[in-house]
N, C-alpha and C positions, 0 to 999 in steps of 0.2 A: 318340465319347465314350460311356462306359458310365455307367449310373446304377444304384446299388444302394440299396434302401430297406428299412428294417427299423424296428421299434419295440421298446421294452422298458418294463416297469413297475417302479416303485420305491415302496416304502412310506415314508411320512414321518410325523413327529410333529406337524407344523403349528407355528404360533407362531415363525416365522422359523427353522425347521429347515433346516440347511445340510448337504447331502450331496455328497461327492466322487464324481462319476460318470466320472472320467477313465479308470479301468481298464476299465470296461464298454465305453466308446467305443473304446478301443484294441483291445480284444478283437474288436469288430465290424469294425474296419478290417482287422485281421489275417485275419479270416475272409472278407473280400471279395477281389476281384482288382483293386482300385483301388490303384495304386502312387503315382500323382501326381494331385492334384486338390484338391477341397475337401470338407470335412465340414460339413454344415448340420444343426444340432440345433434342435429346436423342441418346446416343451411346450404342448399345447393346453389351456390353463387360464388363467383370468383372475385367479388368486391365487397363481400360482407363476411362477418366472423361471429363466433360465439366464444364467450369465456365467463369467468366469474370475477367480481370485484365488489367492494363496498360501494353501493349505489348512493354516493354522497357527492354533492356538487364539487368539492375540492378534489376528490379522487378522479371524478370524471374530467375535470379541467386538466388535471395532471396527465391523464391518459391521452387526451387530445393533443396536448403540447408535446408529449413524448413522441407520438407518431409524426408530428410535424417536424421534429428534429431528426427522426430516423429515416423517414421517406418524405421529404419536403414536397409540398404540392407544386412548388415553383421550379423544381429541378427539371432537367431535360430527361425524358424517358423515350426509349426506342419504340415502345408501344404507341405512344402518342404520335411519333413520326410516321409510323406505319398506318395507323387507323384514324388519326386525327380526332380522337374523341376526348382527349384531355384527362383521362382517368388512369394514366399509368401508375401514379402513386397509389391509387385505390387498390390495384391488383397486388402491389408489393406489400402494402399494409395488411391486407386480408390474408396473404400467404404467410406472413410472419405470425399473425395471431392465431390463425387456424379456423377451420370450418365446423369443428365439432367439439363437444364436451361430454364427458361421462361422469355421472354422479350416482353413488350408491343410494338405494332406497331401503329404509327400515321402518316398519310399522306404518306403511302407506305414506311415508314422508321422505322428502329429500334430506340427506344428511349434510346439509350446508352448515357452515359456521355461523355464529351469531350475527356477524356483520357482512355476510357473503350473499350476493344475489347473482342470478344468471342474467347476462346481458347479451343482446345482439347489437353489433356495431356495424353500421352501414357506411362504408368508406367511399361509395360512389359519389359522383359530382351532381347528382340530381335525385329528387324523390323517387322512391321505388316501392313496389309491393313485394315483400320478401316472404319466402316460405321457410318454415321451420319444421323439419321432420322429427318426430318423437317416436322412439322405440323403447318400450319397457320389456325387460327380460327378467323373469323370476318366478316366484311362487306366491 
């Protein structure tokens, strides 16, 4: 089994900024010699997440509104009381969505569904430069 590891950075606007990173990940897979295996993506951050969705304005707006209902930015958070940074809701949202995603690779391609893209969601309250770790395992 081969293992190929790389990372890239992406600038975000914060406040539930949703970015499609599918093309970048596909480019990385094409540059590797992994034909069949898995792609593991991870963001080393406690206020950003990775998942898949149909990257369409309606879905993106629905996702943002859902997180505002689940972990409202205006609620009281003990994290904010302790640190005074105002991003308690960001930590909760990121923990619920998760920091990683794993997708099978076949024929040097991600096996995503027709309308499925990989997204990075930055829940923090300010612009950030986020890292995405990519690890490909396979043959």
